[in-house]
N, C-alpha and C positions, 0 to 999 in steps of 0.2 A: 504494500500500500504506500510506503514511503516513496518508492520509485514512481508510482503513478502521480503522487502529489508533486514531485519534482518535475516530471514531464509535462504537467499541466499548470505549472505555477505562473506562467507569464501570458496573461490574456492580451490579445492584439487589440489595438485601438481601431477606430473607424479609418483613420489615415493609414495605418499599417495594412488594412485589408484591401486598400485600393490596388487595382491591377492584378489581383489574384485570378487564377483561371483553373479550370477543371483538370484534374490529373487522373482520377480513377474512381472506383466504387468499392465500398465495403458493405457487408451484410451483417446487420445487427438490429435487434429489436430496440425500439425507442426506450423502453423501460431499462434495458441493459445499458444503453448509451447514457442515459441520465444517471444510472447507477455509477458509471465510471467518471463522467464529466460534470455531473450536477445539472442544474437548470441551464437551458440555452442562454448564451450570451446575448442573443438577439432573437426576438420573436417577430415573425412576419417581415415582409419587404414591401416597399412602395408599389411594386408591380405585381404583387401577389404570387410570385413564382417560388418563394422560399417561405416555409413556415417556421423553421427553427434552424439556428446556426450557432456553432461554437468556433472560436478562432484563437490561435495561440501563436505567439512570437517565439520561434525556436532559437534564433540568433539575430544579430543586427539586421540581416537582410532577408531572413527566411521566415515565412508565415505559412501556417497550415489552417485550413478551414474545413469544417465538417458540416454538411447541410443537406436538406432534401430539396429537390428541384422539380418544379412542375408536377408534383405528386397529386394523384387523384384520391389517395387515401387520407384519412385523418392522421395527423402527425403521431398520435398515440399508437397507430397500427403500422407505421412506417417501418420497413426493414431494409430498404436500400438507401444508402447514404453516399452522397458525393464527397469526395476528397478534392479540395482545391488548394491552391497555394501559389507562392512565388519564391524565388531564391533557389536554394540548394535542394533539388528534387530528391537526391539520394538521402539527404537528411530527413526530408518529409517521409520518404518510404520507410526509413529506419524508425521514425517516430510512430508511424501507423503500426508497424510490426510490433513495437514495444508496448503500445497502448492497447491495441485490439487483437494482437496475435493473428493478424491477417496481412496478406500481401496485396498491394494494388498494382 
């Protein structure tokens, strides 16, 4: 649990999240996702394409985001989550592997 706290310690700001883009998908139930990451950092988007989003700053230039995109399901039933980000993609992949035990 200490490792998870360390891996998720630095929330990204709105400015940090600018220019992030899609990298891949993970499969995890919403209840399990919130069990690992807590409540979403952001609820909803102005264009109604995202219901829930978490974002973390991994280093000075690397940001990872976890979000649902254009889902037809209620967020509580969501199981497919997009991974986005910018910066060091290998670091993002390693972070996803460490946090979710999944590859993207």
